[in-house]
C-alpha positions as CSV (number, residue, x, y, z in Angstrom):
1,X,138.2,116.8,87.3
2,X,134.6,115.7,86.9
3,X,131.9,118.4,86.8
4,X,128.7,117.1,88.4
5,X,126.7,119.8,86.6
6,X,127.3,118.1,83.3
7,X,126.0,114.7,84.5
8,X,122.9,113.4,82.7
9,X,121.4,112.1,86.0
10,X,119.6,114.8,88.0
11,X,120.9,115.2,91.6
12,X,118.8,113.8,94.4
13,X,116.3,116.3,95.8
14,X,114.8,116.4,99.2
15,X,111.6,118.5,99.6
16,X,110.2,119.2,103.0
17,X,106.5,119.9,103.3
18,X,104.2,120.4,106.3
19,X,100.9,118.7,107.1
20,X,98.6,120.5,109.6
21,X,96.4,118.3,111.7
22,X,94.9,121.1,113.7
23,X,95.8,124.5,115.1
24,X,98.7,123.2,117.2
25,X,99.7,120.0,115.4
26,X,101.9,120.1,112.3
27,X,104.0,117.3,111.0
28,X,107.0,117.8,108.7
29,X,107.6,115.1,106.1
30,X,110.0,114.8,103.2
31,X,109.9,113.4,99.7
32,X,112.7,112.8,97.3
33,X,110.7,113.9,94.3
34,X,108.6,116.9,93.5
35,X,105.7,114.9,92.0
36,X,103.5,113.1,94.5
37,X,99.9,112.0,94.9
38,X,97.5,113.1,97.6
39,X,97.5,109.5,98.9
40,X,101.3,109.5,99.2
41,X,101.2,112.6,101.3
42,X,98.5,111.2,103.5
43,X,100.2,107.9,104.0
44,X,103.6,109.4,104.9
45,X,102.0,111.9,107.3
46,X,99.7,109.2,108.9
47,X,96.5,110.9,107.8
48,X,93.4,108.7,108.3
49,X,92.1,107.4,104.9
50,X,88.7,109.0,105.4
51,X,90.0,112.4,106.0
52,X,90.5,114.8,103.1
53,X,93.7,116.8,102.2
54,X,94.0,120.3,101.0
55,X,96.9,122.5,100.0
56,X,97.1,125.9,101.7
57,X,97.5,128.6,99.1
58,X,97.4,131.9,101.0
59,X,94.1,132.1,102.8
60,X,92.5,129.4,100.5
61,X,92.5,125.6,100.9
62,X,92.6,123.8,97.6
63,X,91.5,120.2,97.7
64,X,93.9,117.4,96.7
65,X,92.4,114.1,95.9
66,X,94.1,110.8,96.7
67,X,94.8,109.9,93.1
68,X,95.8,113.4,92.0
69,X,99.5,113.9,91.2
70,X,100.7,117.3,92.2
71,X,104.0,119.2,92.2
72,X,105.3,120.1,95.6
73,X,107.7,122.8,96.6
74,X,110.0,123.2,99.6
75,X,107.9,124.5,102.5
76,X,104.4,123.8,101.1
77,X,101.7,123.4,103.7
78,X,98.8,120.9,103.5
79,X,95.8,120.7,105.8
80,X,93.9,117.6,107.0
81,X,90.2,118.3,107.1
82,X,87.2,116.1,108.0
83,X,85.4,114.4,105.1
84,X,83.1,116.8,103.3
85,X,84.7,120.0,104.6
86,X,86.6,121.0,101.4
87,X,84.3,121.9,98.5
């Protein structure tokens, strides 16, 4: 019997994150890796290129730039904000 836990290839992972466009509009998207750029999140969620993206960490919003590679976790929330709103 073959034990998949001993394979050298990591199993496929699906990570669901949420992108908030406003108080009543949230889009769930999925990635098959835990390392993505801000631009990849924006493109997959359909965020306009001029808008900024921020990760929700408790009550804080932490900016995520387009070319920044971040590690995402299941259930993470991101917020779309107008340009210049995240400092």
